[in-house]
C-alpha positions as CSV (number, residue, x, y, z in Angstrom):
1,M,0.0,0.0,0.0
2,P,1.5,3.4,-0.9
3,D,2.4,5.8,1.9
4,N,-0.4,8.2,1.1
5,V,-3.5,6.2,0.0
6,L,-5.5,9.4,-0.2
7,D,-3.3,10.8,-3.0
8,T,-3.6,7.6,-4.9
9,I,-7.4,7.5,-4.6
10,V,-7.7,11.2,-5.6
11,A,-5.5,10.7,-8.7
12,H,-7.6,7.7,-9.8
13,K,-10.8,9.6,-9.1
14,R,-9.9,12.4,-11.4
15,S,-9.7,10.0,-14.3
16,E,-13.0,8.4,-13.3
17,I,-14.7,11.7,-13.3
18,A,-13.4,12.6,-16.8
19,A,-14.7,9.2,-18.1
20,A,-18.1,9.7,-16.5
21,K,-18.4,13.2,-18.0
22,R,-17.6,11.7,-21.5
23,A,-20.3,9.0,-21.0
24,V,-23.1,11.4,-19.6
25,S,-22.7,15.1,-19.8
26,A,-23.5,17.4,-16.9
27,A,-26.2,19.0,-19.0
28,D,-27.8,15.6,-19.5
29,L,-27.6,14.9,-15.8
30,E,-29.3,18.2,-15.0
31,T,-32.3,17.3,-17.1
32,Q,-32.8,14.3,-14.7
33,L,-33.0,16.5,-11.6
34,T,-36.7,17.0,-12.0
35,S,-37.3,13.2,-11.6
36,A,-35.0,12.8,-8.6
37,P,-36.7,11.8,-5.4
38,P,-37.3,14.7,-2.9
39,V,-34.6,15.5,-0.4
40,R,-35.0,14.2,3.1
41,D,-33.5,16.2,6.0
42,F,-30.3,14.5,7.0
43,V,-29.4,16.9,9.8
44,A,-32.8,16.8,11.4
45,A,-32.8,13.0,11.4
46,L,-29.6,13.1,13.4
47,R,-30.7,15.9,15.7
48,N,-34.0,14.2,16.5
49,A,-32.3,10.9,17.4
50,N,-33.0,9.4,20.7
51,G,-29.6,9.7,22.3
52,M,-26.6,9.4,19.9
53,G,-27.4,9.7,16.2
54,L,-26.3,6.8,14.0
55,I,-25.2,7.0,10.4
56,A,-24.9,3.4,9.5
57,E,-22.6,2.6,6.5
58,V,-23.2,0.2,3.7
59,K,-19.7,-0.9,2.8
60,K,-18.3,-4.0,1.2
61,A,-14.6,-3.4,1.3
62,S,-11.8,-0.9,2.0
63,P,-8.1,-0.5,1.2
64,S,-7.2,-1.1,4.8
65,A,-9.5,-4.1,5.6
66,G,-9.9,-5.7,2.2
67,I,-13.3,-7.5,1.8
68,I,-15.3,-6.7,4.9
69,R,-18.4,-8.6,3.9
70,A,-18.4,-11.3,1.2
71,D,-22.3,-11.9,1.3
72,F,-22.9,-8.2,0.4
73,E,-26.5,-7.3,-0.4
74,P,-26.6,-3.5,-0.1
75,V,-30.4,-3.1,-0.2
76,A,-31.1,-5.8,2.4
77,I,-28.3,-4.4,4.6
78,A,-29.8,-0.9,4.4
79,Q,-33.2,-2.2,5.4
80,I,-31.8,-4.0,8.4
81,Y,-30.0,-0.8,9.5
82,E,-33.3,1.1,9.2
83,Q,-35.3,-1.6,11.0
84,N,-32.8,-1.6,13.9
85,G,-32.8,2.1,14.6
86,A,-30.2,3.8,12.3
87,N,-31.1,7.5,11.8
88,C,-29.3,7.9,8.4
89,L,-27.4,5.8,6.0
90,S,-24.0,6.2,4.3
91,V,-23.5,4.4,1.1
92,L,-20.0,3.9,-0.4
93,T,-20.1,4.6,-4.1
94,D,-16.4,4.3,-4.9
95,E,-15.9,1.3,-7.1
96,N,-12.1,0.9,-7.4
97,F,-11.0,1.0,-3.8
98,F,-14.2,0.2,-1.8
99,Q,-16.2,-2.0,-4.3
100,G,-19.2,0.4,-4.0
101,H,-21.5,1.7,-6.7
102,L,-23.8,4.7,-7.2
103,N,-26.5,2.2,-8.3
104,Y,-26.4,0.8,-4.7
105,L,-27.4,4.2,-3.4
106,K,-30.2,4.6,-6.0
107,A,-31.6,1.1,-5.1
108,I,-31.4,1.8,-1.4
109,R,-33.1,5.2,-1.7
110,E,-36.1,3.5,-3.3
111,V,-36.7,1.2,-0.3
112,V,-35.8,3.2,2.9
113,S,-37.5,6.2,4.5
114,I,-34.4,7.5,6.3
115,P,-31.9,10.0,4.7
116,V,-29.0,8.7,2.6
117,M,-25.5,10.1,2.1
118,R,-23.2,9.5,-0.9
119,K,-19.9,8.5,0.7
120,E,-17.4,9.3,-2.0
121,F,-14.2,11.2,-2.7
122,I,-15.9,14.2,-4.2
123,L,-13.7,16.6,-6.2
124,D,-16.1,18.0,-8.8
125,R,-19.6,19.5,-9.1
126,Y,-20.4,16.6,-11.4
127,Q,-20.3,14.1,-8.6
128,V,-22.6,16.3,-6.5
129,L,-25.0,16.4,-9.4
130,E,-24.8,12.6,-9.8
131,A,-25.5,12.2,-6.1
132,R,-28.7,14.2,-6.3
133,V,-30.0,12.5,-9.4
134,A,-29.4,9.2,-7.7
135,G,-31.5,10.3,-4.7
136,A,-28.8,11.3,-2.2
137,D,-29.9,13.7,0.6
138,C,-26.3,14.5,1.7
139,V,-22.8,14.2,0.3
140,L,-19.5,13.7,2.1
141,L,-16.8,16.4,1.5
142,I,-13.3,15.6,2.7
143,A,-11.4,18.7,3.6
144,E,-8.0,17.0,3.0
145,C,-9.0,16.5,-0.7
146,L,-10.1,20.0,-1.4
147,N,-8.7,23.5,-1.3
148,D,-10.7,26.4,0.2
149,C,-12.2,27.4,-3.2
150,E,-13.2,23.8,-4.0
151,L,-14.6,23.2,-0.6
152,R,-16.8,26.3,-0.6
153,D,-17.9,25.8,-4.2
154,L,-19.0,22.1,-3.6
155,Y,-20.6,22.9,-0.3
156,F,-22.8,25.7,-1.7
157,Y,-23.5,23.8,-4.9
158,A,-24.9,20.9,-2.8
159,S,-27.0,23.4,-0.9
160,E,-28.4,24.8,-4.2
161,L,-29.5,21.2,-5.0
162,G,-31.2,21.0,-1.6
163,M,-28.6,18.6,0.0
164,E,-26.6,18.8,3.2
165,C,-22.9,18.1,3.4
166,L,-21.0,16.2,6.0
167,I,-17.6,18.0,5.9
168,E,-15.0,15.6,7.2
169,I,-11.5,16.4,8.5
170,Y,-8.6,14.5,9.8
171,E,-5.9,17.1,10.0
172,P,-6.6,19.6,12.9
173,E,-5.3,22.5,10.8
174,N,-8.3,22.0,8.4
175,L,-10.9,22.7,11.1
176,D,-10.8,26.5,10.9
177,R,-11.4,26.6,7.2
178,V,-14.3,24.2,7.5
179,L,-15.9,26.2,10.4
180,K,-15.7,29.4,8.2
181,L,-18.6,27.8,6.2
182,D,-20.7,27.5,9.4
183,P,-21.8,24.0,8.5
184,P,-24.5,22.2,10.4
185,L,-22.4,19.0,10.3
186,V,-18.7,18.4,10.8
187,G,-17.2,14.9,10.8
188,I,-13.9,14.0,12.5
189,N,-12.3,10.9,11.0
190,N,-10.5,8.9,13.6
191,R,-8.7,7.1,10.8
192,N,-5.6,8.7,9.4
193,L,-6.2,8.4,5.6
194,K,-2.4,8.4,5.0
195,N,-1.7,5.2,7.0
196,F,-5.2,4.0,8.2
197,A,-4.3,4.0,11.9
198,T,-7.4,4.8,14.1
199,S,-7.8,6.5,17.5
200,L,-11.0,7.8,19.1
201,S,-9.0,10.4,21.0
202,H,-8.7,12.2,17.7
203,T,-12.4,13.2,18.0
204,T,-12.3,14.0,21.7
205,D,-9.2,16.2,21.3
206,L,-10.9,18.3,18.6
207,A,-14.4,18.3,20.1
208,K,-13.8,21.3,22.3
209,N,-13.2,23.4,19.1
210,I,-16.5,22.7,17.6
211,P,-19.2,25.4,18.2
212,P,-22.4,24.3,19.9
213,Q,-24.6,25.0,16.8
214,T,-22.6,22.4,14.8
215,L,-23.4,18.8,15.2
216,L,-20.2,16.8,15.6
217,V,-20.0,13.4,13.9
218,S,-17.3,11.0,14.9
219,E,-16.2,8.5,12.2
220,S,-14.2,5.3,12.2
221,G,-13.0,2.9,14.9
222,I,-16.2,2.9,16.9
223,R,-16.8,-0.7,18.0
224,T,-18.4,-0.9,21.5
225,P,-21.2,0.8,23.6
226,A,-18.4,2.1,25.8
227,D,-16.9,3.9,22.7
228,V,-20.3,5.5,22.1
229,A,-20.7,6.6,25.7
230,H,-17.2,8.0,25.7
231,L,-17.8,10.1,22.6
232,K,-21.2,11.3,23.9
233,A,-19.6,12.5,27.1
234,H,-17.3,14.6,24.9
235,G,-20.1,16.4,23.1
236,V,-20.4,14.1,20.0
237,G,-23.9,14.2,18.6
238,A,-23.7,11.4,16.0
239,I,-21.4,8.6,14.9
240,L,-20.7,7.1,11.5
241,V,-20.1,3.3,11.8
242,G,-19.5,0.8,9.0
243,E,-16.8,-1.8,9.3
244,S,-17.6,-3.0,12.9
245,L,-21.2,-3.5,11.9
246,M,-20.6,-5.0,8.5
247,K,-18.3,-7.7,9.9
248,E,-21.0,-9.1,12.2
249,A,-23.1,-12.1,11.1
250,D,-26.3,-10.5,12.5
251,I,-26.1,-6.8,11.5
252,G,-29.3,-5.9,13.2
253,Q,-28.2,-7.3,16.6
254,A,-24.9,-5.6,16.2
255,V,-26.6,-2.2,15.7
256,R,-28.8,-2.7,18.8
257,K,-25.9,-3.8,20.9
258,L,-23.7,-0.9,19.8
259,M,-26.4,1.7,20.5
260,G,-27.4,0.1,23.9
């Protein structure tokens, strides 16, 4: 695995985006907006959670873990998450590194009533447009992948399309530029995307810098009810959990156990 996996993914993603634009133009995608399903309120779903909000992730594989779940049925998994109390869903759509697909999100959106986020390495307005056409209610923006102009542009473009953004950071120095946007959601990734090491203290160290009006989401490395309680005690309002749930034989039971 290269030293900086994020750089490798971003370079590959740029070629993917170019190919997608050649296949279907942005103008063609825009004509499909009118038939996209209505946006559901991602932030409200988390704020109205009973206790800690849960964004449950539909995820087959990752560069760090390899195949997480061999018997991967995205729609069935999404339904199990919803039935067992998840407030929102995160759907991996990266094909090359995470074995996801945008069609998974589209199919999931048709059968669940909770909001759905496109989890992707978003670098271009085209991907935000793709997400809305597919039925996404929210998109992930990773501060480490985007300069200030790109971050602002993508954030406000998503808003124009009616969607929320979960803006994720790992590096503490990115927090100030994210908070300048006054976002309702900020995610702190406990996994270093350069070497994939995880530590929950990464969230708790940064939590004190998050303003009260911003809902803080902790992502990665959350495995036990004790982890959830620890994060809640530090002001975390929601968690994004994928790998630890996807590895369990009984996903529904795993969700109920995690959330107490």
